N, C-alpha and C positions, 0 to 999 in steps of 0.2 A: 413552667410547669413542673410538676412534679413527676418522680420516678424514674426508673432505669430503663435501659433501654429492652424492645420483646426481645422475650428469648427465643424466639426463632431467629431474629437477627445478630443478638448476642453469639447463640451458636454456631451460626455461619462465620462469625468473625473470629471465633476461637478454635473453630474445626481444624483437625489435623488434615493435611492432604491426604487427600485419599485416590483413589483409581477415579472415582466419578472427576476430579478436577482434570484428569488428563484426558478424560472423555470428553469433558466439555469443552477443554481446550480444542482438540481436534476437531471438532464440532462446528464450534465457533470461528474455526481457524479455515475451514474450508473455503467460504469467502475470499479470504486472503491469498489461499493460496489460488483459486482459479484468477484474481485480482492480479497477483504477481506473475502468473504463467502467461496472461494474456498481455500485460506489461511486456512480458520478457518476448514471448513470441511475434508481438506485433512488430515490433521493428524488423526483426526476420523476414515476416511476411511484407509488409511492404517495399521491401526491397525486390522480394521475387514479384511481386504486382504489377511492381515499375518492369521488370525484366518481360512479363508476361504481357501485358497489356500497354505499355508504352515503350516498346523498342522500337526503332526505326534501322533496318539493317543498313541502310545507307549510311547513318552515323558512324562515329568511328567509338563513340560508348553505348554499350547497352541501356535500352531503357530505363527509366526511374520515375516514379510518381512526379507528377508537377505537382508545384508548391501547392496547390488548391485541395490537389487530390490528396497528397500526402499529409496535409494538416486536418482534413476531414478524416481519412483513415486512421491516424494516431489521437488525431484529439473528441471524435466523438464519442470515445466510449468515456474519455473524461467528463465532457461534457455528460454524459447519461450518468454515470457513477456520481457525479454533483448532486445532479436533480435527486439522485436516489437516497443519497446520504443524507437529504432536507427531507424528500417525503417520507421517507421508513424512520427516520430520527425521531419525526412526529409522529407517525403511526404507532412507533413501537410504543409510545409513550402514553396515548390514546386507547389502543387496543390490548395493550400487553406487548410483552418484548416477545414471547413465545406464538402469538396468535397470527406474527406475520413473517417469522423466520422461515417456515419453509417455504414461503412463497418466492422470498427471494431466491434460494436455492433453485427452485424450479424455474425462477427466469433467469439465472445463469446458465444452467443446463441446456437449456432449451435454445437461448439464444447464441450458447459457443457451439452448438451443433449446427443451428441455423446459419452460424456465421462461415460453415466450414462449408456449407451447402450453396451460399448465395449463388445469384443467378445472374445471369444475362444474356441477351443476345450481340449486346456490344460490352467493351470494355468499362463504359459509363456504367450501364446497368449494370455490371458484376461489380464495380464499388459502390454504386447506391445502394443495392441491396446486402453489400456487406456492411457499410456503414449504417444503416438502418438496425440492421440484428446487433451491431456491436453498440451502439449506443444504449438498446435494452440491456445488453449484457452488461453494460457501466451502469445502469439504473438499479440490476440486481445487485451487482458487487456494490454500489454506492450504499445499496440498502443495510447489507451487512454488516458495514463500517459501525455505525449507533450500534444496531442491533448486539452484533456478537460482542462488540466492548462492553456495553451495557450488561448484557447476560452474563461474563466471564467476571465483569467487576462485579456483579449481585450475586455470583456466587462463588466467589474467592472468598478464604479466611482474609483478614486485614495484614496478618504477617507476609504471607506472600501473595497478595493480590495483584501486584505489580507483575512478578514471573509470571501468572497467570494469562494476564492481559496481555503481557508483553509473548507469552507464548503463542497466544492466538495469534497475534501479529505477527510472529515469526514464520507461523504457516506460510507466508509470504517467499520466504526463503526456500521451503519446500516446493511450493508452486515454480519459483524461478529454477530450483534443480528438476524438478519435472520437465519443465519448458526446453531446458537446455537437454536432456536426457531424448524428449521427442523429437525435437527440433536436429538433434545431431542423426538419432538412430532414422530417423525419416528420409534427411537430405541425404546421408551416405549409401542408404538402401537404393535410393530412387538413383542415386547417382553413380552405383555400381551397376543398378538394375539398366540404365539408361545413360551411357557414358555420351559424351558431349563434348567438342573443341569448346577451346575458347570463344569467346564474341571475336575476339583480335583475329583468330583463325578462321572462325565461319561465324559471321553475325546471326545468320538464320537458325545455323546448325546448334548454337551453342544451348538454344531453349528449346527442350524437348516438350514434345506436348504434353507428357506427362505430369511436366513442373507444375501442370496448375491445380494437380491433387495433392503437391507436398503442402503448400500453404493452406490447403482445406483440412488435411490431415491432422496438422499441427494444430490449427486452431481448435479442432474438435477435441483431440485427445485430452486436453487440458481439464477439463469437465467432471472427467472419469472418476478420480479421487473423491472430488467435491459431490457427485453422483451418490458416490457408495454411502456417505455420511447423512443422506437425507432419512434415512428411518429413524437413526437416533437425535436427527436435528427434533423430528417429532414425538420421539418420547419423553425428549428434555421436559421435567415441567416448569411452568411458569418461575421465573425468578420469586425468591421470597419475598424480596423487596416491593417486588411489583405488587406480589398478590396482598401484603399486610400493608403495605404504606401508599398503594393506589389504589387497586381493588377493595380495599379495607377488610380483608378477610384473613384476620391471623392465624385463623383454625386453619384453614384450606394452608396457608404459608407454612405453619409448625408442621401439619400432616405431609404435606410436599417434602420438606428438607427433613425431616425424619427419614422417609423412604431413601432420600439422596444421601444422606449422611449415614445411614444403617445405624440410625440412634434415637435413643427416645430423645425428645423436647420436651419440655414442662410446659403445660397449656399456662398462658398467659392470663395473671390476674384481669379481671375486667375492667376495672377502673385503670389501671398501667395501660390496657391495650385502648381503651375509649381515649386516653391522653394521646398515648403515640401516633393512633392510626387518624385523629384529628390534627396531627401538628403539621399537617403541610399544605393545607388546601386554600388560603387565603389569598397567595398572590399568583400569578402566571409568568409565564415568559415575559421578558422586556417591562414588567411591572416596575413601578418604584423599586418594589421589595428587591426584584430580582437584580435590577442594575446595582441596589447597593451591595448586595451580598455577592453576587457573582458576573457582574456586568465588569470589571475586570480580568476574572477569569476567564469570562468567554472571549473579550479581546485578547486574552492571551493565550487561548488554546487555537483561535483562528488565524490570530496574524502568524505565531508559530508556526501551525500544519501550512499557511500559504507561502511563508518563506521558506519555509523547508522544501515544498513540492516544486517552488519553482524550481530549484537548483536539481531536486532528485529526480523528478520528471525530464529534465534538460538532459541529465547525465544518463538516466535508462533509455530514453526511447534514442538519443543521439548515440548510443556506443557505436554502432554499428560506422557511422561518419568518423567518429573519431580515431577509432580503430586503422580506416582507411586516411586520414589526415596524416596519422602520427608512422603509417607506413607497416604499422603491425597486419594489415589485410591489404593484400595486392589489388591494384586497381580492378575495378568491375570489369573490364573489356579483357584483362588477361584470364578470365575464370568464366567457366559456363555460369546460367541461371542458379542450379542446382549447387555448384560447388560452392558460389558467392554466399548463398543462405548458410551453408554447411561450416565455412569459414566464420561467418558474422557470429554463429550462433556458437559457434568451439571457443570465440574470443571471447564472447558475452559471458557463456559460461564460467569461462578463467576467472574473471572479474567477480561474476557472482560466487563464484564457488571461493576464492581465496578473498572477499572484502565484504559481498553483500550478506551474506548468509550466515559467517559467522558473527557479524555485527550483530544480525537479530537477536543468536543465542547467548551471547556475552551480556547483551540486554535482558533477558530471562534468566541468566545467571548472577545479576549483580543489581537489578533494580531494586530489590529488596534489600540492600545493602547500602546500595552508595544513594539509593534514592531518585525518585523521576528528577527532580532538580538538577541533581549535578550532573547524571546521565545525559542530559537532553542540554546543559549548557556545555559540558565537554564537547559531545556531539558536534554541536554548532562550530566551536572553537576551532576543536582540530580539521574539520571539513573547511574551515576559512582558511586553515594554515596550508592545507593541502591544498586546495585551490589555487590559495597564492605561490606554491610550491610548485605545483602547473605550468601557471600561467606566465609567472617574472621570468624564468629561462626558456621559456617554450620554444623559441629556436634551438634552443639546446636539445630539447626532448625530441624535437622531428627530425634530428640526424640519425641516422638507423642504428648506431652504436650503442644510443640513447633511450630505443624504443623501450626495452624493459622497465628499466627505471619509470619511464613515463607510466607505464602500465601501472606499476607498482604502487605509484602514488595514487592515481585515478582509482586503484581498485581502495585505496586506504578512504579515500573520501566514502565509498561507499560505507566501509565497514564502519565508520563513523557516524554516518547517517542512520545506520540500524542500531549500531549500539550508539545514539543518541535520539536526534529528533524524530525519527522516522518510526521510531519504537514508541518512544515517550508520547508525543503529540497525540498518537491513538490512543495511548494508555489513560493518560489524564482525563479528558472530557470522559471517560465513561465511569471516573470517581467522584469528581469533586462538584457533581451538579446532582441536585435533590433527584429523588428517584422519578417524581412525575415527570421530570424534564429532561431526565438524564439522555434519554437515546434523541431528543430532539437537540438537545446542545450537542452531542457527541456529532449528530448528523451536519448542525451547522459547522460546527468548528471541521469535521472532515469536509466539509461540501467548500470550506475556504482552501482548506488544502486541496482540493483538486481545482479550485479556480487557479491557485498556485500552480499547479501542475499545467494545466490550459497554459497559462501567461507563459512558463516555462517551455514548454513543450511547441508553442506557437512561436513565441518570442525568440527564443533561441536558435530555432529553424533559420527566420530570416536574420536575427542579428550575427547568428554565429557565419554568417556568409564571408567568404573572402571580400575585401573591400575593392579590389582589382581583378577578382576574375570568380563571380559569382557561379552558382551552379544554374543550369539551363530553367530560364521560369522566374529565377530568384533577383531579386536586387543586391545591389553590393552592400555587405554589411560591414561589422567592425572587426570581424575576424574570431576566430575560435580563440586566441588568445586574450583579446579582450572581452570576449563573452565569459571569459574563465575568473577575469578580474570582476566583472559584472556578479558572477555567481556569488564569488568570495565574499564581496559586500552583502550581496543577500543573505548568504550567511552569517556574517559578523550583525547584521540586522535583527537574525532571527536570534541572536545570543542575547542580544539587547532585550527583546521581548520574552525571552524565557524567565527574566526578572520578575515578571509579572505572574509567572504560574507557581501556583502553590504548590506545598510539596505533600502528597498522601501516602506516604511510607507508613505504614503501621499503624494507620488510623481506619476505622469502621468507615463505610460508606458514609453514613449518617454523621458521622463527627466531619469528614473532610468536606463535606457537601455542606455543614453546617443547617441540617434539619432538626436539629435538636438543640438550637440556640434559639433564646428568645430573644426578639429584635430590641427589648429596651434594654437589656443587660449584659447580652451577650451570654448569658448563663445557658447550660442545658436547656433545653423546651420540651424534650418528648424521654418517655422511658425508653430504656434498652430493651426492644423486643428482643425475647427468649432465639427465635429462630435467627436474628442477625447475630447475636451472641454466638452460636452455636456454629452458623457459618465461619465467623473470623474464627474458630477455636477448632473447628475439625481437620481432624488428620487427611494427610494428602492421600485421595483415593481413586479408584478406576476411573469414576465418574467424571474428577477433574483432568482427567487424560482426553476422556471422550468428548467433554466438554472443549479441549482442545483443539482438538482435531475438527470437531463442528463448527467450532467457530473462526477454525484458522481457513476453513476453505475457501472464505473470500479471498482473503488474501494470498491465497495459494492461486486462485484464478487471476488475481491483480500482477503480482509476479509472474505469473505465466505468461498474461498479455504483455507484460512490460520487456520480457525480455523476447517475448518472439516479434511483437510489432515493429522492432529495429530491423528482424531480419526479412520481416513481409514487405517491408517499405523498400527496402533493398532491390529484393524480387518484382514487385509490383513496378519497380523505376524500370530496371530490364526489361518486363512485359510489356509493359502498356506506353513507355516511352523512351523507347529504344528507337534511335534512330541510325539506321547502318551505314550512312553515308560521314557517319560521325567518328573518331577515331575511339572514343570513350563508348561504355554501353549505356544505357539509359538510366535516369533516376527521375524519381518523382521530383517534380517542381518543387519550388519554395514553399510555393501556398497549398499545393497537393499534400507533400509532405507535414507540413503544417497540420493540415485538416487531418490525416489519419492517425498522426503522430496524438495529436492533442484533443482530438475530439472526445477519447475517452476520458481524459483530464477533465474535461469540461463536467463529462456527465458525472464522473465518480466526483466531483465537486457539489454538481447538485444533490445526487445522491447523498451522499455525507450530510448535508443541511436537512434535507427532506426526510429520509429517515431516522436522522439523529433527533430529529423533532418529535418524528412520529412515533418512535422508539418509546417516549415521556408520553405521549399521549396516550398511545393504545396498549402500550406494554411493549417489553421487547421483544418477546416473543412471537407477540399479534404479528409483526409485520416481517420476523425475521426469515420466515419461507421464501415469501417473497422475494426477497433480495436474491436469495440462490436461483429460483424460478429464473428471475431475470437475466443473471448472468449467463445459466445454464442456456437459454434460449437466443440469448443475444451473442454468444460465443458461438452457436453453428449456426446462427443466422447471418455471422460476420463469414465464417468461410463459404456461406452459399450467395455470398453478394454477388448479385447477377447485372448486367446493365449491356446495353449494344454497343457501347461505347466504352473507353479507357474511364471517360467521366463518370458515363454511368456507375461502372462497378464501383469506383472510388467513392461516388456518393451513399451509393448502398452501404460499402463497408463501412462508411463513417458515421451515418446512420445508427446503423447497429453497433458501431463502437461506442457510440454515446449512450445509447441505453445499456450497453455491457459496463463502461464506466458508473453510470449511473448505480447500476445493481451494486457493482463492486464499491462506490462510493456508501451506501447502505450498510454496507459490511462494515465497514471502520466505526461508526459509535455504536451500533448495536452489538457486535461480537467482542469489543472493548467491554462496552459495559456487563455483559452478560459475564464475560470471564472472569472481570472487578467485582460482579456481584454474588459470584461464586463460589470464589476460592477464597480460601481461609487468609486472615490477615500475615500469616506469616510467611506463607510462600504466594503471594497472591502476585508480586511482580513478577515472577517466575511463569505462574501461570499465564500469565496476559502476555508476555513478551514471548512465551510457547506458540500462544496462537497467532502473534504477528510472525515469527518465525517460522509459520506455513509459506511465507513469502519465499523462503529458502528451498524450499520442497518445490514450489510451482516453477522457480527457476530453474532447477534442477529435471524438471518434467521437462520444461520447456525446453529444456537443453537436449536432452534425450529426446524428444519429438521432432525437433526441428533437424537432430542429427541424422537422426535414424528417416527420417521423410526423405530430408535432401542426398543422404546416402543412397538410400534404394532408387528415388530417381534418378540420381545421379550415373549409379551403376545400367538403371534399366535404360535411360535415354541419354550415352553419352552425346557429349556433344563438345565442339573446340571452344578453345578460350576465344573471347572476341576477338582479340586481334587476328586472330589466323582468320575465320569466318564469321564476319559481323551478323550475319543472317541466322548461321543454325547454331551459335553459340548459344541461342534460346531457344531450346524444344517448347513446343507447343505444351505436354505436358507439365512444364513450368509453372501453367497456373492452378495446376492442383497440388502444387507443393505448399504455397501460401495458404491456400484454405483448409487444407487439412490440419495445418500447424495451428489455425486459429483454432480450428474447432475442438481440436485434441485436448485443448487445455482445459475444457470446462466438463472433462469426463470425471476427475476425482471429485470435483465438489458436486455434480452432480449425484454421486454414490451417497454424498450424507444427508439426503434430502430429508431421507425419511426421520432420521436419526435428528435431526433437526427439529422436526415437528414433533417426536416425542418429548425432545427436552420441556420441562415445564417452565414455567413463567421465573425470573429470577425471584429469591424470597424477600429482596428489599425493594424491589418492585411492587411485589403482591402486598408488601406489609406498609410501606411506607407511601406508595403513591397511589395505589387500588386501598388501600387502606384496609385490607385483610389479611390481620395479623395470621388468624388461623388457618387460612388458605397457607398463607408462605410458610408456616409451621410444618403442615401437612405435606406440603408439596417439595421440600427441603427433608423432613424425614423419611420420606420414602428415595429421594436422591443421595441422602449420605446415609440411609438406613439405621438411621439412629432415631431415638423417641424423642421429637420436641412438643413439650407443650407449653403454650401459651398463658401468660397472666390473664385473666380477661378484664381485669381493671386496664392495662397495658392495651388488649385488644382494642377495649372500649375508646378509648381515648382517640386511638385512631379515626374511629367512626365517629366520632363527636367532633372531632376540628380544634384545632387550637395551634398555636406556635410555630411550626417548620413550613407551613404552606400559605403565609400571607402576603409571600414575597414571592415576583418570579425573574424570569432572565433580565436581565438589563434593569433591574430594580434599582432603587437605591442602595437597598440591603445587598441586593446580590453585588453591586457595584464594592461596596463596602466589604465584604468578606471574599466576593473571588473574582473581583473585575481584573487585580494584578494577576490572579491566577490565571483567566484566560486569555487575559494580555499575553501571558507568558507562555500557555501552550499554543495557541494560536501562531504567535511569534517564533516561537524556536520551528516547530513543525513546519511553519513557512518556510523558514529562511534552510532548515535541513531540507524540503523538497526541493528545492532551487537547485541545491547542490547535487542531490541524491539523482534526481530524476535527469540531471543533468548530465552527469556519468553514465547512469545508466543506456539513456536512449539514446548516447552518442558515443558508445562504448567501440561500435564496429568500424565509425570514422576514427576515433585514436588508434584503434589498432593498425588501420591502414597508414597513418601517420607516420606512426613508429614504426613501421615496415612489419609488424606483425602479421598482417596479412597480406599479399601481392596485390597489386592494381586490380582493379576488377576488369582492366582490357586483357589480363591475362589468363582471366579465369572465364568459363562458361557461367550461365546464371547459376545454376543449382548449386556450384562447385563453388561459388562466392558464396551464398547462404550458407552452406554447409563450414565452409572455414570461419567467418563468423560467429556462427552459431558454437563453433568449436572453441574457439578462444574466448567468447562470453561465458561460456560453462566451465572454460579452466579459471576463469575469473571467479565466478560465484563459487565454483570448489573450495577452490582456496583462502576466498575474502568472505564472501557476501556470506554465504550460508556458515560457516564458522561463527561470523560475528554473530548473529543472529543467538546461536546456542549459548555462546559465551555469557551472553547479556542472558540467558535462562538462568544459566548454571553460579552467575554472580549477581543478579539484580536484588536478591532478597539479602546479600551479603552487603556489598558492597553500597547501595541503594541508588534509588533513581537518580538522585541529583549529580553525585559524581561520575557514574556512569556516564551522564548525558554530559556532563561537563568535561570530561575524559576524551570524549567522542570525539565533541567539538574541536577540542584541541588538537587530537590527533589529526582528527580530518583536516585543519589549517596546516598543521607541519609538513604532512604529506603532500597537501596540493602545493605548499611553496616549495617542497622540496622537489616537486616535478615542475614547476615554473621559471624557478629561479634557474635551474642548470637545462633549462627545454632544450636547448640545441644539443647538448650534451646527449641527453636521452633520445633524440631523433638518430645518431647515428648506427650503424648497422651494429657494431660490437657493444651497445649498452641498451638495446631493446629487452633483454632479460628485466635487467633492473627498473627499466621503467614500468612494465610489466606486474612486478612484486609490490614496488611501491602503490602502484595505481589501485592493485589487491588489495593493499594495506587501508587505503582510504574508503573502500567497500565493507573492511571488516571493524573498522572503527566507526564505520556509520551503522553497523547493525549491532555493534557492540557498543553502543552510544543513542546518542540520537533518533535514529532509525526507529529504534526499539522503544525508547524512553517518551517519545513523544506521543506515541501509540498507547502506551501504558498509563503515565498520570493523568491524562484527563478521564481516563475510565475511571479514579480513582478519588480525585481530590473534591468534585462537585457533589451535593445534594442527590440524592437517588432521583428525584424527580427530576433532575434538571442534566442529570448524568447524559444520558444517550444524546440530549440535544448539544449540549457543550463539547462530548466530544465528537458529534458531528461537525459542530462549529469548527473545533480545532482540527480536522481530519481535513475539513474543506478549507481551511488556510493553508495546508500543506499541500492540498491539490491544488491551491491557486499559485500557492511557491513553485509546485512541480510545472505546471503551464507556463510560470515564468522562465525557470529554468532550463525547460524543453526547449520553446520557444525561443526564450532568449540567447542561451546558448547556441541552438542553430543558427542563427544570424551572427551573434557577436563574436564565435569562433572563425568566422570565414576569414582568411587569409586577406589581411588590409592591401595586400599589392594583386593576388591573382584568385579573387573569390571564385566561387563555384558558380555554374550557370546558373542565372537567376536570382543571385543572390547579391544583395549589395554588398560591399566592401564592409567588413567586420573587423575586430581590433586580434586576430589570430585567436588561435589556441592557446599560447602561451600568456597573453593578456587575460584570454577568458578564465584560465586556471587559477590566474591572480585574486580576478574579481570572484572566483568560487571559496579562494580562501579568504578573503575577506567577509564572503556571505557567512562563512563556518566559524570564522572570531566572534563577525556578529550575533549568531547564537550562540556561540559560548557567554556573553553578554547575557543576553536574553535568560539564559539559563537561570541567572540569579533571582529571576522573578519565581521560580516552579518550586513549589513547596516539595519537601521529604514527605511519600507517604508510606517508608520502610517500615513494617513491622505494626501500621496502626489500623486500626479496623476503619472502613470506609465513610463510618460516620462520624469518626475523631478527624480524619483526614478532610474530611467536607464539611467541618464544624456543623454537622445535625446532632452532636452529642460533645460535652467537654470528656476531656482525658478522666475526670474525678469523676464525672458521671457514668461513663464507662466501667471504670475501675467498681464503683459501687454497684452498679448493674451487674 
């Protein structure tokens, strides 16, 4: 059909970066802030829960969560996220992005608070309650994935769309950072307020009763930033693309975007509007047309996200265990419960700061320069290299002198996960699918990622067990070394699958999603709406930054949870699974650890698929609030997990963690799509990367909460180390520590609920999916503070049908146009998260392995948590958070593709650098070098595929499928995270002396080799990811041809 792009869409694509873009980044990023906060803190919380509810003073070691309980606590949020991604992704396409955007925030806030208030007369009851609320927290977080991604994608201009979506996802970095701060402050405060001996000195006294407040405070604190954005989330107008293309109200889209951009947008010619709006309603998800156009794209986004999250969640959820394995964190019995939490939080914070967070912002900086494809490919490649560098010389790294080098390489895998597939797998699904399916596809992609996260979390939990001496309750595994080899292979596969991901850099959403392309001849099929052109050409405004914060809160929460859960699992093991008759403090049994760690990944995967699809069906905004609500509610509920027995507490915790993950999962496709569709095409990559970089703040906040809570309880309830007194090394108050930590993470996200609800639907959804170009123009006029007038002809065209809507997801047309793209985004995100989550989840164990954290028996429960939090915070500050913002800074300069390629490659290199001389790194004099290299892996994960995998899916798919495909890609990432989390847990087990309850594994060294291979495969698969730098969303998604855009 004839004509140019609708004025409102053209305006969006050409819009200069404005304040509104940054507001959108913040608003959309709060879900990811919460996601990261929760992911950061749950590992801390699970540690403390083990001490509080499962400690037997007669055992030599403090209690840990039994394997099944740990699996539930860690994994239930993933399951919830997965469900939320799928549900809200679909709902966002059905009801509109904004319509459900506030609900996800509310869910996150309420569930975060409820998690911290988890109750029960027995440990089992507390855990059961916690799991219940964490599932719903994950459900809300999952909803934010497709909604935030789609909203940001449809708000951004095509030049910087990648950066904008990456920025939304980078809010995970802030979530991690916030988690770090909270964990460190809380643990430090409690440690000082309640001093306790180490478990070895006094098993009973090492766990002060006040420790029970610590985990609750940490869990609840993370939602505060997200909650603060609620007003602005509610104020955001619906995206112009939803209003114009799905709601078929180009007039409203023009009005909305004129307000957003603070610019007059010309009214559409009626004939052009009629043709444009009519362009995309003839085919649906999985129709032959969809499969032909986007089948490979969806395969790419789901597989790469799945593979990414296997590694990514394996790393994130079990950082605490890796820290212990390599000797970075002392044995649990040498610390009291709160000290253990503090140390784990500190160690994880270091990884996040040095690797994870920088990686996010590297993606934001470079995604619109390098492109999505190259960043993702690079990220997977570098993750593969660094995993191999960790795995090959694993025994070398375990020596005390080499611990620092190990941590450095380990951190670099996080850097390249985030400056790589962890970001791009989020971004791409929000860009490459049609507006009417964008949220749905993002949700599917994100759900695939959460499936990977579940695989990583649970698989690693068991596979990483020492083959000779598994942890109590676990079967012998393949050891950490062999698990790292597996993760390397996963990353390598992600690199291969990235070859299917199209490049969306510099293209309009309609171009990259081929909503303007005629099926018969491949030429432009719809007119270029003014509102979309305005968005692509819009200057960067305050609203963009608001959108980044709003959209990033889900990732803040995600990162917070990822940071804290490793601490929480340590404490949970001490609390609920300590046998004072044993020489070492208790730890969660393998199945419990797998459940606690992985259930949120399962929820995230589900949320990514569901909300990704829902975001395309109902609109990005329509379900955007629900994911936030789900995250908040489930975060709170996780901290309130109740039970009359340890099993009950863990079961409750796992339940709520699943739904927490479900909510977090929803934010992946929604936030990425929203930021992608809001941003202008010049800085879109930076905006999306900034949303994703909110994970860095989530990590930081998690670290702060964990440190403050553990320090406070440690000081208030002093306890001897476990080896001095098995019984008193765990004070009763330690049970509060993990609850506080889990609940705190949702506070920031809850604060953004109002603003999430105020956001208008993205212009691309309004115009291209809702078929209301006028409404899209009206919405964007308000947002951009510019007059946007749609051509009546263009607006009328959208209403009457034709061209771009005659094929659906997995249709032959979709497969032809986007099949390889979807394969690329899913596979690279899948491979990235295998490595990325493996690193994040097991930081605490690696820190111990390399001697950075003393043995648990030398600390009381809270001291152990404090030390782990401190170590993780250091990693986050030095590697994770900088990586996010490097991406933000360079993504629109370097491009998505090159940043991803570089990230994967560098992660591969640093993993090999850790693995080959592993025994060297484990010697005392080399611990610092190990930590530095480990931090670099986080840096290049975030300044690499961890950011670009989030960004690219938000750009390269048509508006109607953008959220859905992003959700699928993100879900693939979470699937990878699951694979990484659980695979690494079991695979990294010492082949000669696995931890109790675990089978013999391949050892940490070999596991690092596996992760290096996984990153290398991610490098290969990045070749399938197209570059979207500087292109409007319509061009990069092939919804309009380049020449048509120029004409329009």
